[in-house]
N, C-alpha and C positions, 0 to 999 in steps of 0.2 A: 504494500500500500504506500501511497505517497504521491508525489507529483509525477508528471510524465517522464521525468528524467530517470533513465533506466538504472542509474546508480542507487536509487532509493527504492527500487522494486526487487522483489524476489519471485522466482518462477518455480512452480511445483510440477514435478513429473511423477506420475503414478501409474503402475501397471503397464499393460500393453502386451503385444504378441511379437515374439521374435521370428526371424526367418525360418527357424527350426520348429515352428509351431509350439514353442514353449511359452507359458504365460508367466508374467512377473507380478509379484506382490510388493515390490519394493517402492519406497517413496524417496525421491531426491528433491533437495532444495538447491536451486541454482541462483547465483547472484553475480553481478558484475563487480569485480574488485579493483579493476584498473581500466581506464579508458583514455587513450590519447589519439592523436591524428592517424596513427598508423596501426594501432593494435588495441584490441579489446581482450581483456583477460577475465575469464569466468572462474568461479569456484563452485563445484558441485559436491554436495554433502549428502550422504545416505542417512536417512533417519530410521532408527530401529524403533518399533512400536511394541507396546505391551497392552494387554486387555483384549477387547474384541477386535482383533486385527482383520481387516478386510481380506478376503481370499483373493488369490491371483485372478485378474480379470482384464478384459478389454471391452471397448465400446461403452465405457462408463463416463461419468463426469466427476471432476473434483473442483470445488470452488472454495473461496474464502469468505467467511462472514465476520462482521465486526459488531460487537455489542458491548456497551458499558466499558469501553476502553480495552476490551479483550478481543482476541481473534481466534478462529477455529476453522480447520479445514472440514469440508463436507463431501463425503464420497457417496455416490448413489448409482445404482444400476450396473449394467454391463453383463458380460457373459463369461462363463467359466466352463471348464471341462466337467462332465458329469462325474459324480463320485466314483472312485475306483471300484467300490463294491458293486456298482451297477454297470460297469463296463463289460462288454463282450469284445470278441475279436472284430466283429463288424462295426461296433460302436466305440472303438477305442478312443478315437479323436472327436467324438460327438460332444457338442457344447449345449449348454442350457442357460437361460437367463438366470442371473443371480437373484436370490431372494430380495424382495423390495424393501430392504432395511436401509435406514439412514445411519451412516457412520460419522460421528464427530471425532476429528483427529486433532489433538493438541500437539502442534509441531514443536512447541518449546519444551514440553516435558516428555514427549514421545509416548503418549497414551491415547487409546482409541476406545470409544464406546458406541455400541449399536443401539438403535431405537426402532421399534416396530410401531408404525402408525396405521390406524384402521383404514384411512383413506387410500393407502397405497397397497393394493391387493395383488397386482401383477408385476412381474419383473419386466424391466424395460432396458433396451440397449439403443445406442446411437441416437439418443434424444438430444435436445438443445437445452442448455442450462444458462441462466443469466443470474449473476449475483450482484446485489446492491445492498450495502450496509448489512443489516441483519436478516436479509431475505434472499431466497433463491427461487426463481421461477423455472419450472421444468415443463418443456413443451414437446409434444409429439413423442417420437420414439417408436421402436419396433418390438412387438411382443413375439418372441420366437414360438412360444407354446401355441398361440392362436394364429400366428402368421398374419397379424394385422398391424396397421399403423394408426392407432386410435388418435382422435383429435384431443389429446390431453392438454390440460393446463393446470398445473399445481403450483400453489404458493406455499413454500416451506419457510417458516420463521423460526429463528434460533435466538433464544434469550440466554445471556450469559451472566447471571447474577453471581454473588459470592459463593452460593451453594451449588447444587446440581443444575446443569443446563436444562432448559425447557425447550422442547421441539414440538411444533404443531404444524399441521398441514391443512390447507383449504383447497377444495376443488373449485376452480373458477370456470365460468362459461367462456366461449369464444376461442377455444384452442384451435390448433391446426394439425393436420395429418402430414407429418414429415419425418424422415429419418436421414441420418448421415449428411445433414446440411452444414454449411459453413456459417458461423456467426461472427460478425465483426462490429465493433463499437465505433459509432461515428461522432458522438459527443457524450457528455456526461449522462444524459437521460435518453439516448437513442441508440438503437442497434438495428442491424440489417441482417436478414437471413437470406442466403443465396444457395441454390442447388439442392441436392438431396433427392430423395425418392418419395412419391406419394403412393405408389403401388410397387409390387415386386419388380416389374419390368417397365415401369413408367417413371421417367425422370420428372422432377418438379421444375418446370420452367418459370413459374411465378416467383417473384421476390416479395418479401414483406419488410415493412418498417415496424419496429416495436418501440413504443414510447412508454416511459415510466414516469409517473408523476404522483408523488406521495405513495399511497397504497394502491394506486390504480395502474393497470397495465392495458395498453391499447395495441392491438395488432391490426395492421391494415396493409392492403396490397399496394405496391409501388409500381411505377411505370416499368414495364418489362424492358430489359436491355435489348439491344439489337444483337442477338446471339449470332455468332459466326456459324457458317454451314457445318463445320465439324462438330460443334456442340449440338446443333439442331438435330443432326442425323445420326449421331453416335448412340449406341445403346447404353453407355455408361455416363 
């Protein structure tokens, strides 16, 4: 957190899939330690966790929330290999959506706690997440069990008092059906969603502007870019 100067920001890397189809459960914190005209030096530190450690996964989201002067990482969703007890030769590399638990990760002290929220019933992967202050918005995503991309819109709020954190979830109307999209921030209160899928074999050619104001979120379509022919006609 901080200004747009990268020296005051840190970047969190969690999970992912290697070229050998191995999944990682590691968390790294990367920061810029030196920057001059010719060279930028990064420091990358692995964080060991205790408690409810999120299992190795990919297709998830990790965001930072800020409340009462404290910060916490929030991990949600993604996919992992099915438990080894359920594996067969044919299904050895089969994956399933992770349970829809919310993990709060204290990156300072290296502890993690999971929360089960009744509003989150199905596992989701490749969703879009937007973090602002003490709130995260979860949009879209793909449910592997049902093979659908529901028009989800969840608001997850994290309160960090002196005692135990409080996590609550609200289901909001006006969501969009999208998975594997790119999210970029255009100003402090505005984001743009580009690309992704709305069906298994159907790219999403529509772009959206997401505006945040107070406790309100507004999603609206923006003018469609003049896509190049290779984007228009490709299957991916």
